[in-house]
N, C-alpha and C positions, 0 to 999 in steps of 0.2 A: 632419264638422262643426267640428270643434276645431282639427284647424289651421288652417285658413283665418276663424277665429273673430278679432278683438283682443282678444275678453273671455277670463277666466281661466276654466278648468273648474269653480272651484269658484263662478264667478256663474249659470255653466249649472245647475249642481246645484240652487242654491237657487232658480233662476226655473220649473226643471221639477218641486220641488217644489208650487210655487204655482200652478201646470198640474192637477198632479195632484188639489188642495184644490177647482181650482173659483172661482180664485180673477181678478179684474178686469185688465187691461191693467195700470192704476195702481199696484196694491199690489205688484206683482212690481217693478217696476218701480225705486220707492221705492227697496227694500229692497236691490234690484241696483244701484243707484246707475246708471241710464239712464235716457232720455227716452221718452217713451208709446208715440212712434214706432220705436225699437228695439224696445219693448218687442214692439209690434206684428210687427216685420219677425223676433225671436228667435220669436213664435209660427209666422208661417208657417213658418220652417223647420224648426220640430217637428215642423209637422201634416206635411212632406215625409218625414221622419223615421218619422213612424208610417206615413203610407201604405207606406214600402219593408216594413214589416215586419207588415202584413194577410194572413193565411193563408189562403190561396185557399180557395172553394168545394170542399165533397164531395156527389159525386154518385154515382150508380150504383143498380143493384137494389135497391130495400127502401128507397128513402131517399124522403122525399117533402118536398118545395116549394112554396109558396105566393110569387104575384108580384104586384103591385097598385101602383097610382100614387098617390103623396101630392102634392096639388095647395097648392102653398105661395102665398102674394100677392109677386109681384114686388117685391125692394128694392133701392133706389139707397143708392150710397154717395160719396161727395166735396162739392164744393160747390155747393149748390140752382143755381146760376148754370148750371150744368152741365147740368143734370138737363130731360129732355123735359117733368116735370111738377110741378105743386106735391105737398109734401108731403101725407101722410095725417094729419089732425092728429087729437091725441090718440089717436094708434096704431090709427086706423081702418085699415082695407082697402081694397081695389076697392068701389067701387059696388055690381058686379053679384054674383050670388049664386052659386053653384054651379062648374060650369067655364068659363072664360072666358079670353082672351088676356090678362089683366092677371094670371093667375097661372101659373106655372110647377111642371112636373112632376117629379117625385123616382118613380125607379124604383126600387122594394126588391123584393128578394128573400130570404126565411130558407126553410129547412130543418128538418128533426126533429133531427138535428144540432146546433142553434144558431149556426150558420154565415150571415151574413148580408151584403149588398151591397145599396150607394144611388148609385143614379146621377142629375144633374142630367141629363138629357133629352131637356126639349121646354118650347115657352112652349105653354101649354093643353096637352088631350088630344092624348097623341102617337101619329103612325101608325107602322106597320111597320117603318119604317125609325130613326124615336126608342125603340122600344124593344126592337129589335135592337140599338142603340149599351149601352141599362141591362142588359140581359142580356150585355152581351156579358164582365163581370166574374166572373158567375154561373155556377158548374159544374152543368149542368141533363141531362145527356148518361145517360141510361139511366134518369132518375127520372121519378116520377109529380108533376106541375107543377099547380097548383090555381089558377086565375084569375077573375077576375071575368066578364062578357061581352062584354068590349073582344074584338072582333074581331081588333084588329092585334097579338095575342100568337100569334096561330094558327102563319103563316110562318115568323115567326122562331124560337120553341120547335121546331117544324120540324127546322128546319135547326140548333138547336144541341143535336139528336138526344135531345129528351127521349121520354123511351117511353109517357107521355100527356098529355093535358090534360082537365083534369076543369072547368069552368065553369060559373060559380053566378051568380045573378042576388044583386040588394042585397037582396030579400025572404027567400030560402033560403039565404042564405050564415048558417049560424052558426059557434058554436068550431072546430066540428070541420073545415070546412071553408076557412075565410079569417082562422080565429082569430088563427095565430101573427103573417101580415104584418099585421094589424089591430092588435094588439098592438107589433109594433115599430115603424109609424107615432106610437101614442103617446108612448111612450119617445123616435121621435125629435122629437118636438115637446117635449115635456118638456127633452129635450135643448140646443133650441136656444134655447127660451123663457129658459136661462140667460143668453145673449146678449144681451137686449132686443132682438133682432134683428139678424140676420145679413145683409149684401148678398148678392143674387144673385151678384151677380161674386165672390164668395170662399165661396161656397154648397156647392161640392164638395169646398173645403179641411176645410169641416167634417165634413160628410159621411164624410170620413177618419176624421177625430174619434172622429166618431160610432159606428162601423162597430170602429177600434182598441178603445172604450170596450163592447163586446162584445166584445170576444174577451178584453181582460182581466179581465172579471167572469168568465169560469171558469179565470184563471190563481191560482195559490196566492200568487205571488210581486207583492207591493204594486205600484201604478199608476206609486210613487216609483222605485222602483228599475227598473222595466220604464224608465220614461223615461231614467232615468241612463244606462241601459245603451244607449238609442237613438242619442241624443247623443252619447257616447263612439265608437259606432261606426259611426254612419251617416253620411250624407252629403243635401244638400240640392243640388238643379239650379236652382232660378229664383232668381237675384239680384236685389237692390232693386229696379234699371229694370225686368226682368222682372216685377215685382210691379205696379207702378209704370204701367206699361203695357198690364196684362192688360186685356183687353176685356170688357165686359159683355153676358152671353150674350145670344144673340136681339135682339141690337141691331136689327138689318134691320127687325123691326116699326114701330120707333120713324121709322125712316130712310124708311119710304114713306108715312109720314103729314104730313097739314100742319099747319098752329098748329089749324086749329079742331077738328080730328079730336085732339090733344092733348089742346084744353081740355075737349073733350066727356069726353075717358076719366080725369081729374083726379081 
């Protein structure tokens, strides 16, 4: 990362200090002498370095895991003239309640060893294919896995080698049944709230950050020291052009609708 950057190592060290402290894009930009857009590109590159350092989940006999979806309102970035609908005024979300096509699903998996994964998997309620993608980075081989009653977990968990699957309805799921994953969802909501809205287009990158934070919380090293090491030894894949041209996930939903449909969903 440093070899391909025009910025000195000291600037990057100052920048990750701000990331570790949870600063906005503007504060480290001013401190490092770069514009906000460059600050954003720097953040995206640090997030890729974080992803490369994520530890794989552990599974096996005696390991219990829980999986469930978290539904978030779809969020757009960019100029409003290029968006399929108007903004949700005053921070309000979609009109429809519950699970709808205006929400996106994050499949989260956590085990009793403290390992976790989070994957942006679908628009609305995910089917078996989307659940399979959401479970891909999670090792559940030989583990006992608890989920809600959603039937789409059955085949992907069997294919992943889970030892067993326990299903719980909303009324039956207590602290011991789905408590770990529900707590993970609450921490994830709190994490995303810090940024006052994350575009769905960039959401997966912030999910990497969240999972990295979960791992870092168990380390004796400081977050700042860990990030400095990631920058000094890490690399990134996405160029500026890649990031600028990154597509909005699940865009085919909007492409298949005419103007009247869009106005009704706005």
